[in-house]
ZAMARGU-4260 file (C-alpha; in steps of 0.2 Angstrom, whole numbers, plus 5000, padded with zeros to 4 digits):
<rodrens>
0) 4931/5320/5122 | 4921/5304/5126 | 4927/5294/5141 | 4928/5278/5130 | 4937/5278/5114
5) 4925/5265/5107 | 4907/5261/5109 | 4909/5243/5104 | 4923/5231/5103 | 4919/5214/5095
10) 4927/5198/5094 | 4922/5186/5080 | 4926/5176/5065 | 4935/5186/5052 | 4928/5180/5035
15) 4927/5187/5018 | 4910/5184/5009 | 4913/5180/4990 | 4898/5182/4980 | 4896/5177/4962
20) 4882/5173/4950 | 4880/5155/4945 | 4868/5143/4936 | 4860/5126/4941 | 4872/5117/4930
25) 4887/5123/4940 | 4879/5118/4956 | 4875/5101/4950 | 4893/5099/4943 | 4900/5103/4960
30) 4887/5093/4970 | 4881/5108/4979 | 4863/5108/4985 | 4855/5124/4980 | 4850/5135/4995
35) 4861/5125/5007 | 4876/5131/5019 | 4890/5118/5020 | 4907/5119/5029 | 4921/5115/5017
40) 4940/5112/5019 | 4954/5122/5012 | 4957/5113/4996 | 4939/5113/4991 | 4938/5132/4995
45) 4953/5136/4985 | 4946/5125/4970 | 4929/5133/4971 | 4936/5150/4972 | 4946/5148/4957
50) 4931/5141/4947 | 4918/5154/4952 | 4912/5168/4940 | 4919/5185/4943 | 4915/5189/4961
55) 4911/5203/4973 | 4921/5202/4989 | 4917/5210/5006 | 4922/5207/5024 | 4910/5197/5033
60) 4907/5187/5049 | 4893/5189/5061 | 4901/5201/5074 | 4910/5211/5060 | 4893/5213/5051
65) 4886/5220/5068 | 4900/5232/5069 | 4898/5239/5052 | 4880/5242/5057 | 4885/5251/5072
70) 4898/5261/5063 | 4885/5266/5050 | 4875/5273/5064 | 4889/5284/5070 | 4896/5272/5083
75) 4915/5270/5086 | 4920/5252/5084 | 4935/5240/5085 | 4936/5222/5079 | 4947/5208/5085
80) 4948/5193/5073 | 4961/5183/5063 | 4966/5184/5045 | 4981/5177/5036 | 4994/5186/5025
85) 4985/5182/5009 | 4974/5191/4996 | 4957/5188/5005 | 4966/5194/5021 | 4970/5210/5013
90) 4952/5212/5007 | 4946/5210/5025 | 4958/5222/5032 | 4955/5235/5019 | 4936/5233/5019
95) 4933/5233/5038 | 4945/5249/5040 | 4935/5258/5026 | 4920/5257/5037 | 4930/5267/5051
100) 4932/5251/5061 | 4948/5250/5071 | 4957/5233/5066 | 4975/5230/5070 | 4977/5211/5074
105) 4993/5206/5065 | 4990/5194/5050 | 4996/5177/5053 | 5010/5170/5043 | 5003/5153/5042
110) 4999/5140/5030 | 4980/5141/5034 | 4972/5154/5023 | 4959/5167/5028 | 4942/5161/5031
115) 4929/5164/5017 | 4911/5161/5013 | 4909/5157/4995 | 4891/5162/4990 | 4884/5156/4974
120) 4869/5166/4968 | 4857/5157/4956 | 4846/5166/4943 | 4831/5164/4955 | 4840/5172/4969
125) 4844/5157/4979 | 4860/5158/4989 | 4871/5142/4991 | 4884/5145/5004 | 4901/5136/5006
130) 4910/5141/5021 | 4929/5138/5025 | 4932/5146/5042 | 4951/5145/5040 | 4963/5155/5051
135) 4949/5164/5059 | 4947/5149/5071 | 4965/5151/5077 | 4963/5168/5086 | 4975/5168/5100
140) 4975/5176/5117 | 4990/5187/5111 | 4977/5197/5100 | 4968/5203/5115 | 4975/5220/5120
145) 4969/5226/5137 | 4969/5244/5132 | 4957/5241/5118 | 4945/5231/5129 | 4946/5244/5143
150) 4943/5259/5131 | 4926/5252/5125 | 4909/5254/5132 | 4903/5236/5127 | 4913/5220/5123
155) 4903/5210/5111 | 4906/5191/5108 | 4901/5180/5094 | 4895/5163/5099 | 4902/5155/5083
160) 4919/5158/5089 | 4917/5148/5105 | 4919/5132/5096 | 4938/5131/5095 | 4948/5130/5111
165) 4961/5144/5106 | 4949/5158/5102 | 4938/5152/5117 | 4953/5156/5129 | 4955/5173/5120
170) 4937/5177/5123 | 4938/5172/5141 | 4953/5183/5144 | 4943/5198/5136 | 4929/5195/5147
175) 4940/5196/5163 | 4948/5212/5156 | 4931/5220/5153 | 4924/5215/5170 | 4939/5221/5179
180) 4938/5238/5170 | 4919/5239/5174 | 4914/5237/5156 | 4898/5228/5149 | 4900/5211/5141
185) 4887/5206/5127 | 4886/5189/5120 | 4876/5183/5105 | 4872/5164/5105 | 4874/5164/5086
190) 4866/5147/5082 | 4857/5132/5090 | 4872/5120/5085 | 4883/5131/5096 | 4872/5130/5110
195) 4870/5111/5109 | 4889/5110/5110 | 4892/5123/5123 | 4876/5124/5133 | 4884/5122/5150
200) 4898/5134/5146 | 4886/5147/5141 | 4875/5144/5156 | 4890/5145/5167 | 4894/5162/5160
205) 4877/5168/5163 | 4875/5161/5181 | 4892/5168/5186 | 4887/5185/5181 | 4899/5187/5167
210) 4886/5193/5154 | 4877/5209/5154 | 4868/5208/5138 | 4862/5192/5130 | 4856/5191/5112
215) 4846/5175/5106 | 4833/5171/5093 | 4818/5160/5098 | 4826/5144/5093 | 4842/5148/5102
220) 4833/5153/5118 | 4823/5137/5118 | 4839/5127/5115 | 4847/5135/5130 | 4833/5131/5142
225) 4829/5114/5134 | 4810/5116/5133 | 4798/5124/5121 | 4789/5136/5132 | 4796/5153/5126
230) 4789/5164/5139 | 4794/5153/5153 | 4811/5152/5145 | 4813/5171/5144 | 4808/5173/5162
235) 4821/5159/5168 | 4835/5167/5158 | 4831/5185/5161 | 4831/5182/5180 | 4850/5178/5179
240) 4857/5193/5169 | 4854/5212/5168 | 4847/5212/5150 | 4840/5199/5138 | 4836/5202/5120
245) 4826/5189/5110 | 4822/5191/5092 | 4807/5183/5085 | 4808/5186/5066 | 4792/5193/5059
250) 4785/5193/5076 | 4797/5207/5082 | 4808/5206/5097 | 4808/5207/5116 | 4820/5214/5129
255) 4819/5211/5147 | 4829/5222/5159 | 4828/5219/5177 | 4813/5208/5174 | 4804/5223/5165
260) 4798/5217/5148 | 4798/5228/5132 | 4792/5223/5115 | 4794/5229/5097 | 4785/5224/5081
265) 4795/5219/5066 | 4795/5233/5053 | 4784/5230/5038 | 4793/5230/5021 | 4787/5226/5003
270) 4796/5210/5001 | 4808/5199/5012 | 4822/5196/4999 | 4836/5188/5011 | 4836/5186/5029
275) 4855/5184/5030 | 4862/5196/5043 | 4845/5201/5051 | 4851/5196/5068 | 4868/5204/5066
280) 4860/5221/5061 | 4846/5220/5074 | 4860/5218/5087 | 4869/5233/5079 | 4854/5245/5081
285) 4851/5239/5098 | 4869/5241/5104 | 4871/5258/5096 | 4856/5263/5106 | 4862/5257/5122
290) 4880/5264/5119 | 4871/5281/5118 | 4861/5278/5134 | 4844/5278/5125 | 4829/5268/5132
295) 4826/5250/5129 | 4811/5254/5119 | 4821/5266/5107 | 4835/5253/5106 | 4823/5240/5101
300) 4816/5251/5088 | 4833/5255/5081 | 4837/5236/5080 | 4820/5233/5071 | 4823/5247/5058
305) 4841/5241/5054 | 4835/5222/5053 | 4821/5227/5041 | 4833/5236/5029 | 4844/5221/5028
310) 4831/5209/5024 | 4825/5220/5010 | 4840/5216/4999 | 4854/5203/4997 | 4869/5203/5008
315) 4872/5207/5026 | 4878/5225/5024 | 4866/5240/5024 | 4863/5247/5006 | 4853/5262/5013
320) 4856/5276/5025 | 4850/5267/5041 | 4856/5282/5052 | 4844/5294/5043 | 4830/5281/5043
325) 4832/5279/5062 | 4834/5298/5065 | 4818/5301/5055 | 4808/5287/5063 | 4812/5291/5081
330) 4815/5310/5079 | 4832/5309/5087 | 4850/5314/5082 | 4863/5300/5082 | 4878/5313/5080
</rodrens>
């Protein structure tokens, strides 16, 4: 039996992605800008949900997407997020558990509905996203079970959830439990807007030695250090934590561990269809490699392969067997 019950336990927004085909006339009638992402309120979300064409519903959210990738690679995962006692809450629970991911946070009997991202797909493939975060933003400290955190190799935190005060307190509690138990803590910065609002908080976590693995893309790293010299910024941040991972889209990714730099090229694919979830699945491949004590180079390769699979089709969930793809490419066994 492995020492830890889980490889990764993640805390993030519990959101259901609702995808439906549409046409430009519907977008125009609803004053939705094609290709945009907008935050909407509960009433707007409910109205749009009722008026959309027949849809495909699947559990989403950045950290949840990452866990699905880790699970697809044979990893053992647990998710901590908040849903309501409603139809989409049931969709989220059933779907995340169907991926062999442990999820036992009690549903909230509240008037706030489950978060959802209503994605309208135009005939030309453009995706117009309308997001209502809902009850996901109310995740309370009581949802943090010490025995789950203590029995995971790595605690993975979604930066998006740092915005509301209540979930932020829950994540801080989880960090303390993980550190006391000698577990690794990973943080994804999620978005430049998150950093603009919480730069000092994130810097304090790093400077206080509370983060073992930090994930950022180029824009997020530049926002964190507040200058445009990427290489200098990487050196500045990497000096303050054990492991920094910076993704650079088509230019691959860089990891710096104990100031030793390792790079990977992006995998070539026939066509980039949709970059949604690329960072989430890169993190999945990398974390799955680290949980198995593989090298930094191998973990980067795993991340690059997983990310390439995701951007070759619509949606943030793998459609192909990424485990077999990685085993074949790296000549390893992930069993």
